[in-house]
N, C-alpha and C positions, 0 to 999 in steps of 0.2 A: 208340615215343612215351614219352617219359621222364616219371615220375610227378611232379606238383607237390610232393609232400609229400617225396619224395625230394630234389628240387632245393632245397627249403627245409632240409631236414636235412644236405645235404652241404656240405662247407667250401666255401670260396668259389674254390679253386684246381679243385674238380672239376665247378663249374658249366659248362653250355654257353655258349658265347660268344652275347652278344645277350640273354640271358635277364635279366629285371628283378630287381634284389635284394629279397628280402623286406623289408616294412615292419614295424618293431615295432609293438606294440599300442598305444602312448602315442604314437604318430607324430602331429604335427600339434597336439598339445596344450600348453598353457601350462606351465612348469614350476610345480610345487607343486600342479597339479591331481590330484584323485583320480580314478584309472580307474573307469570305469562299465562293469560287465559287461554285456553284450547278453543280452537275454531274448526268447525266441521267442513268450511270453505275455504280452507287455506289451501294454498296451491302446491303441487308437490315439489320437492326439494330441486328437481331438476330442471324446474322452470326458471330461466335466468334471463331478466330483459336486458342486462348487460352486455349480452353478446350480439344483440340487434337481430338474431335469427328469428325471434318470434314476429317481429313487425315486417321486416323485408328479407325474404329467403335470398341468400346470396348467390346458391347454385340454380337458380330458376333459368327457364330457358330465355325468359326476358332480359334477364341479366347478362347472359353470355351472348346473347344479338346486340344489346347495348355496348358491351365491351368490344364486340368486333366492329360495330359503326365507329365508335371513338378511336379504335386502332387505323380504321381507314382514314378517318379525319386527321389524326396525328401524322400519319403517313403522308398526306398531301400537304399538310401545314408545314412539316419539316422539309420536304422536298421543295416546296416554294422558298422557304427560307434559304436553303442552301443553293437553289439556282440564283436567287436574288445575291446571294455573297459571291457566287462566282462570277457573275455578270459585273458585280461592282468592283471586283478584282481585276477583272479583264478590262474595263474600262479605266481603271487608274494605270494599269500597265501601258495601253494605250496612248495616254496621255503622258507618259515618263518616255515612253519609245520617239514618240514624235519630236520630243524636245532634245533628243540626243542623236537622232539618225536622219540623213536623207538619201535621196537615190538619184543619180544620173543616168539618163538611158540614151544610148548610142543608136540611131536607126540606120541600117544598112543602106550605102550608096555602091553604085558600079564603079565609081572612080575613087573611092576610099577603101584603104587598107585597114580592116577593123582592128587589127591587134596593135599598130602604129595609133590609131586614133585613140584607142583605150588607154595607152600609156601617156599620150599628149594630155588627155583630159585629166588622168590622175595627177601629173606634174603640174598642171595649170592650177587645179581645184586645192592641192596641198600647200600652195604659196599664200593662201588667203589665212587673215586673221580667224581664229577660233575653230579652225578645221583640225581635228585630232589624228585622223588617218582616212586613207581612200584605199578600198580593196576592190579589185576586179573580179568578178564572177566569172570564173573559167567556163568551157564549154559543158563540162560535166554538171555544175550546178545549175546552169541555166537548162540544160536538158531536164534535170529532176525537178525544176520549177514547172515546167511546161508538161510534165508527165500526166498530171490528173487529167489535162483535157486532150494531149496528142497521142498519149499511151508512151510505152517504153521502147526503147531502141531507136529513137529517132537521131537523125544526123543533122546537127546544127549547120553544117557547112553547106548543106543543099536546100536550106529554108531561110527566107528573109526574116530571120528571128534578130529583134533588136537585143543587144547587149547591155548589161548593168554593171554599175559601181556604187558600192555603198560608203557612204560617208560618214564617218563617226565624229560628232562634234565634242569639243572639250565640255567638261562640267559647267554650267552656269554661261556658257557663251552665246552669244548673238551674232552669228555672221550677217554679213550683208548679202542676202540671197540675191537681191536685184544685181549687184554687182557681179557676183559670180555668173548669172545667167546670161548677163551681156558678155562676158569674157568668153564664155562657152560657145555662145552664137557667133562670135566672132571669129575665133581661133580654131574650134573642132565643127565641123559640118555634121549638123543631124544630131548634136547632143543638146539634150533638154534637162533641166534639174527640175526634181519633184520633192517638196518639202511635205508632202502627204497631210497638210494641216486641213485642208477641205475635207479629205476623205475621211481622216479620224475624225474631225469634227463632227460629221453625220453619224460615225459610228458612235461616238460618244453620247450624241443625243439620242440614239435608238437605244443604247444601254440604260441611260437613265430613264426613259419611258419604260422601258422593259421593267426596270426596279419598281417604278410607281406601279405598273400594273401588277407586279407580283406582290406588292405589299397590300393592294386592294383586294388580290386573292386571299391573302393570307387572313385579313380582316374578316372576309365572306367565310372561310372556313371556321373559323372561331365563332363568329355568329352562328352559323349552322350548329356547331357542336352545342353550345348555350341551348338553342332551341330543341335539339334532341334531348338533352337532359332535362329539360323541362316537361316536355311530352312524357319521356320516361319517369319522372317523378310523378306526376299527375296518374299515370297508369299504375305505379305501384302504390300510391295512396288509394286509387278506386278498387284495386285488388284487395285491399288489407283496410278498407274504410271502416268496418265494424270494429277491428282492433284498436283502430286510431282513436275513434270515438269513444270507445269505451274507456281506453286509458286516460283520454282527456276529462271525461266527465268523471271519473272516479278520483280525479285530482293530479294526474300526471301533467307536470309542466310541459308547457309548449316547446321550451327549449330542449327539455329531454326528447321529446318525441323527433324534433328536427335535427337533433345530434345523431339519432340512430341513422336516420336518413342520410344525413350527411357523410358519415362513416361509410355507409354501403356504397354511396355513389363515388365516394374517393377512393375506396379500393378499386371498383369497377373501372373508373376513368384512369386511374393510374396504371393499372394492368394493360389496359387498352393503349393508353398513350406510349407507354415504354414499348410495347410491341411495334407500334408503328413509327416510332422515333428509330428504334433499331434497324427497321426493315429500310428507312430511309437513309440511315448512316451507312447500311450495306451497300446501298447502290452507289452512293459517293465514292466508298473505298474501290467498289469494282471497277467505276469510271476511271478513278485515277489510276488503277493498275492497268487498266487498257491502254488509257494515253501513255502510261510510261513504256508499255510494250511496243507500241504503234509509232513512238517517236521517230524511228529510223525512216518510215514509210512516207512518200509524198502526201497521202491521204491525212496520215497524222500529224505532220507537219501543219497542214492547212487548218486541221480542227484545233492544234495547240496554238496556232497563231490568232485563231477567232476567239477560242473560250480558255486558253491556259490549259494547265494540266487537270482541270476537273477537281482540283484539291481545294477544300473550302478551309482548311486550316484549323487552328486551336478555337479561333473565335467561332469558326462555323459550327463545329461540333458542340462549343458551349452555348450556342443558340438553340441547337437541337434539344439539348438538355433543358434549357430554359423553357422551350415550348412543351415539353413532356410536364413541366412542372405546373406551367400556367394552365394547361387544359385540365389538369386533375383538379387544381384549387378553383378554377372556373366551375367545374362540375360540382364539387362539393359546396362552394357559395351558392351556386343556382339552387341546387337541391334544397338547402337549408331556407334560402329567401321564399321558395314555393311553398314548402311545408310551414313556415311561420304564417305566411299569407292565409293559406287553407285553414290553420287551426285557430287563426284570429277571426276569421269568418264563422267558426263555429262558436267562438266565445261571443262573437256579436249577435249570432241567432240565439245562443242562450240567454242572453240579457234581455233580448226582444221578447222572448217567451215569458220571462219572469216578470216584465212589467205588463 
């Protein structure tokens, strides 16, 4: 049996009849193409680092848990932002209302006919400059205001309940409240004027304190999210340490490795933040619908007076979308920074070993 290597090395006249001619290494290739040396250690064709799946598995249990944690953080952050928006809008409404409306209260006396006293007070106050309109709250409206505390079906005539008048001020007017108080005290017994300024001032101060606390909570939630991503990135790198080190020492750029982790955590964080933001938006939509349905009830009126209609408006929903984007970008940036720092440590260790 003739050795194939001998056949290939022998001149043409010494080859056996019928044996194929040896083919050159570049046979079948186009002119000008560079020959590619075969390698026994070449990876299979399906090995693709660009997908990122060979470094950080996307569908691992740890990845799903991180996505759930980020969803919870995003839900709390968006809920806090929406609550801050509701409180800020309510505080602005309170400040606007106090500049346009005051209340006159008439306390009942044995020798005073209440209906006549109400009409006298309306006539007296309407004559002052800057007064737009004066409305007497009838017995039904008064009973409705007292219903949350006294229950339904109460008889105003049988109880010593004060009666109220609401005074609407003209736009931008500054009436002389001290003169109005003096005139009411002199001509209408038991009448007092309340401009609500002290009460609303305390409520507005409380509202701004609540806003400051809400913003602090928002910052804490975002900080907790960043720390969670840091620990998750370190855990992912620890679980794939051999792969990361091999890729680095065979020449993979640190930015390439960081980009794979960044893409992985960006997808996880965006998925979780989107779920959390959608949940918070659904909560505010449900509260707004409940406030609209309960508007005709005494409890609904009281809650609406304190917190408005729980509608955060277009600006609030835009803020929720911004929170979703911020959390996703923070997760990606945090992961990238953590990986670059780790790979930088490997480079420093390699230089020390070389020295």
